[in-house]
C-alpha positions as CSV (number, residue, x, y, z in Angstrom):
1,X,21.3,87.1,104.6
2,X,19.7,90.2,102.3
3,X,19.7,87.7,99.7
4,X,17.4,85.1,101.3
5,X,14.9,88.4,101.7
6,X,14.8,88.8,98.4
7,X,13.8,85.6,97.1
8,X,9.7,86.0,97.2
9,X,7.2,83.0,97.0
10,X,5.1,82.7,93.9
11,X,1.3,82.8,94.5
12,X,0.1,81.0,91.5
13,X,-3.6,81.3,92.5
14,X,-3.3,85.1,92.7
15,X,-1.6,85.2,89.2
16,X,-4.1,83.5,87.5
17,X,-7.4,84.9,89.8
18,X,-8.1,87.9,86.6
19,X,-7.1,89.0,83.5
20,X,-6.4,92.5,83.5
21,X,-6.1,94.6,80.4
22,X,-7.1,98.8,79.9
23,X,-8.0,102.0,81.0
24,X,-10.2,101.5,84.4
25,X,-8.2,103.3,87.5
26,X,-8.6,102.1,90.8
27,X,-11.7,102.3,92.4
28,X,-11.6,103.7,96.2
29,X,-12.1,101.9,99.1
30,X,-13.8,103.4,102.4
31,X,-12.8,101.4,105.4
32,X,-10.2,98.9,106.5
33,X,-10.7,96.0,104.4
34,X,-8.8,92.8,105.0
35,X,-6.6,92.3,101.8
36,X,-3.9,89.8,102.7
37,X,-4.1,87.5,106.2
38,X,-2.8,85.0,108.3
39,X,-3.6,83.5,111.5
40,X,-1.9,86.5,113.3
41,X,-1.2,88.9,110.6
42,X,-3.3,91.0,108.3
43,X,-2.6,93.6,105.4
44,X,-5.8,96.4,105.2
45,X,-6.7,98.0,102.0
46,X,-5.0,100.9,103.9
47,X,-1.6,99.2,104.5
48,X,-1.5,98.4,100.7
49,X,-2.1,101.7,99.8
50,X,0.5,102.9,101.7
51,X,2.9,100.3,100.8
52,X,2.1,101.3,97.1
53,X,2.1,104.6,96.8
54,X,6.0,103.8,98.6
55,X,6.6,101.4,95.7
56,X,5.2,104.1,92.6
57,X,7.8,106.3,93.6
58,X,10.3,103.9,91.8
59,X,8.2,103.6,88.8
60,X,7.6,106.3,85.9
61,X,5.2,108.8,87.4
62,X,2.5,107.5,84.3
63,X,2.9,104.4,84.6
64,X,-1.1,103.8,84.9
65,X,-0.9,104.8,81.0
66,X,0.7,101.4,80.7
67,X,-1.7,98.9,82.4
68,X,0.0,95.7,82.2
69,X,3.3,97.4,83.7
70,X,1.5,98.7,86.6
71,X,-0.7,95.7,87.4
72,X,2.9,93.9,87.7
73,X,4.1,96.8,90.1
74,X,0.5,96.0,92.3
75,X,1.3,92.2,91.8
76,X,4.9,92.1,92.6
77,X,3.5,93.8,95.6
78,X,1.0,91.6,96.8
79,X,4.0,88.7,96.7
80,X,6.5,91.0,98.9
81,X,3.5,91.9,101.6
82,X,2.0,88.0,101.0
83,X,5.8,86.5,101.9
84,X,7.0,89.0,104.8
85,X,3.0,88.4,106.1
86,X,4.3,84.5,106.3
87,X,7.6,85.2,107.8
88,X,6.4,87.6,109.9
89,X,3.8,84.9,111.1
90,X,6.2,82.5,111.8
91,X,8.5,84.7,113.9
92,X,5.2,85.4,116.3
93,X,4.5,82.0,116.8
94,X,8.0,80.9,117.5
95,X,8.7,83.9,119.7
96,X,11.1,85.6,117.2
97,X,11.0,89.2,117.9
98,X,13.5,92.3,118.4
99,X,12.7,95.0,120.8
100,X,13.0,99.1,121.0
101,X,16.5,98.6,122.4
102,X,17.7,96.9,119.9
103,X,16.0,98.8,116.9
104,X,17.3,101.7,118.3
105,X,20.5,100.8,118.4
106,X,20.7,99.1,114.8
107,X,18.9,102.2,113.8
108,X,22.2,104.4,114.9
109,X,24.5,102.0,113.4
110,X,22.8,102.6,109.9
111,X,22.0,106.4,110.2
112,X,26.2,106.2,110.3
113,X,26.1,105.3,106.6
114,X,24.3,109.4,106.5
115,X,26.3,112.1,107.9
116,X,24.9,115.4,108.9
117,X,20.8,115.1,108.0
118,X,21.8,112.9,105.0
119,X,19.6,110.4,106.3
120,X,16.5,112.8,106.4
121,X,17.0,114.3,103.0
122,X,17.0,110.3,101.7
123,X,13.6,109.9,103.0
124,X,12.2,113.2,101.9
125,X,14.0,112.6,98.1
126,X,12.4,109.4,97.9
127,X,9.1,110.4,99.1
128,X,8.9,108.2,102.3
129,X,7.4,108.8,105.8
130,X,9.9,107.9,109.0
131,X,7.3,106.4,110.6
132,X,6.7,103.9,107.3
133,X,10.9,103.8,107.4
134,X,11.0,102.6,111.1
135,X,8.5,100.0,110.6
136,X,9.7,98.8,107.5
137,X,12.8,98.3,109.0
138,X,11.6,96.6,112.4
139,X,10.2,94.0,110.1
140,X,13.4,93.7,108.3
141,X,15.1,93.1,111.5
142,X,12.6,90.2,112.6
143,X,12.6,88.4,109.3
144,X,16.7,88.4,109.9
145,X,16.8,87.1,113.0
146,X,14.0,84.2,111.8
147,X,15.8,83.4,108.7
148,X,18.9,83.6,111.3
149,X,17.1,81.3,113.9
150,X,15.7,79.0,112.0
151,X,17.5,78.3,108.9
152,X,21.2,79.5,109.1
153,X,22.1,78.3,112.4
154,X,20.2,74.8,112.0
155,X,22.5,74.1,109.0
156,X,24.6,71.4,110.2
157,X,28.6,71.8,108.4
158,X,30.2,68.4,108.4
159,X,34.0,67.5,107.4
160,X,32.5,66.4,103.9
161,X,31.0,70.0,103.5
162,X,34.4,71.5,104.4
163,X,36.4,69.0,101.9
164,X,34.1,69.4,99.4
165,X,34.9,73.0,98.9
166,X,38.5,72.5,99.4
167,X,38.1,69.9,96.4
168,X,36.0,72.6,94.4
169,X,38.7,75.1,94.9
170,X,41.3,73.3,93.7
171,X,42.9,74.0,96.8
172,X,43.4,70.7,98.8
173,X,47.3,70.2,98.3
174,X,47.6,73.5,99.8
175,X,49.1,74.0,103.2
176,X,46.3,74.8,105.4
177,X,48.7,77.7,107.1
178,X,49.0,79.6,104.0
179,X,45.7,81.2,103.8
180,X,46.6,83.5,100.9
181,X,47.3,80.9,98.8
182,X,44.0,78.5,99.7
183,X,42.8,81.3,97.4
184,X,39.5,81.8,100.2
185,X,39.8,85.9,99.4
186,X,37.8,87.2,102.6
187,X,37.4,83.8,103.8
188,X,40.2,84.4,106.5
189,X,39.6,81.9,109.3
190,X,37.9,78.6,109.4
191,X,35.2,80.1,111.3
192,X,34.2,82.2,108.8
193,X,34.7,79.8,106.2
194,X,32.0,77.5,108.0
195,X,30.2,80.6,108.2
196,X,30.7,80.8,104.3
197,X,29.5,77.2,103.8
198,X,26.2,77.7,106.4
199,X,25.3,81.0,104.1
200,X,25.4,78.7,101.2
201,X,23.4,75.9,102.2
202,X,20.6,78.0,103.7
203,X,20.5,79.5,100.3
204,X,20.1,76.0,98.8
205,X,17.4,75.2,101.6
206,X,15.4,78.5,101.8
207,X,12.6,77.3,99.1
208,X,12.4,74.0,101.1
209,X,11.8,76.2,104.0
210,X,8.9,78.4,103.2
211,X,6.9,75.9,101.2
212,X,7.2,74.2,104.4
213,X,6.0,77.2,106.2
214,X,3.2,78.1,103.8
215,X,1.7,75.2,105.2
216,X,1.8,76.1,108.8
217,X,0.8,79.7,108.0
218,X,-1.5,80.0,105.2
219,X,-1.6,83.0,103.6
220,X,-5.2,84.3,102.4
221,X,-5.8,87.0,99.6
222,X,-8.9,88.3,99.0
223,X,-8.7,89.1,95.7
224,X,-11.6,91.5,95.6
225,X,-10.3,93.8,97.4
226,X,-7.0,93.2,95.2
227,X,-8.9,94.0,92.2
228,X,-9.5,97.7,92.9
229,X,-6.0,98.0,92.9
230,X,-5.9,97.1,89.7
231,X,-6.1,98.4,86.2
232,X,-9.2,96.9,84.9
233,X,-10.0,95.8,81.1
234,X,-12.3,98.5,79.9
235,X,-12.3,97.4,76.1
236,X,-11.2,100.7,74.9
237,X,-7.4,100.6,75.1
238,X,-5.5,103.1,73.1
239,X,-4.2,100.2,70.7
240,X,-8.0,99.5,69.8
241,X,-9.1,103.3,69.6
242,X,-6.4,103.4,66.7
243,X,-7.4,100.5,65.0
244,X,-11.8,102.2,64.8
245,X,-9.5,105.6,63.4
246,X,-7.9,103.8,61.0
């Protein structure tokens, strides 16, 4: 369900809140201030700063020299954390959670892809603390479980859906016992076919599902606090400087 998690909500009221261009940097904040909140979830300025430091590692070190790109990076993070807060709020309300044992087992399985100490080295290379990685890992598990339970598993696959799949792939007249000839690729059994169709249908229904959740668990963003993380227009951009010099 990874593709579903990547499709984030577009928060129009945020994107139109402030027009930002220029060179003035973010102001320092003191104390825990609420930036994003739902009825059961909060993201403080400290939480956001931690996530922002992590996100910046994927961008050029001098991104602040490009205010537009920097602000887009910040707004992208706001969208991601808003979507995450929405889904985690829904999960909490519906009793969807994972145990420490489940997280531990999943982590052990995940680490198998990193022999020796390459897992720790990878965290170090990307400037990610283990505690932050573990926190994000658990959140992802909860969101995956919510999507599977509340969206994917509630999708009904009918005989008509299966027939349309065969028709779409021009395989209706091929003997059912010849799976290779059916052109099903990696779908080797009828169970996998149903799982494939359920995932596809869940992806098609995702946006409508998210819209419904957003009505049940509204997300609030404190735009006044958000301004402190953005590069505010000072009227002294490099372009205007060059124009005056010329």
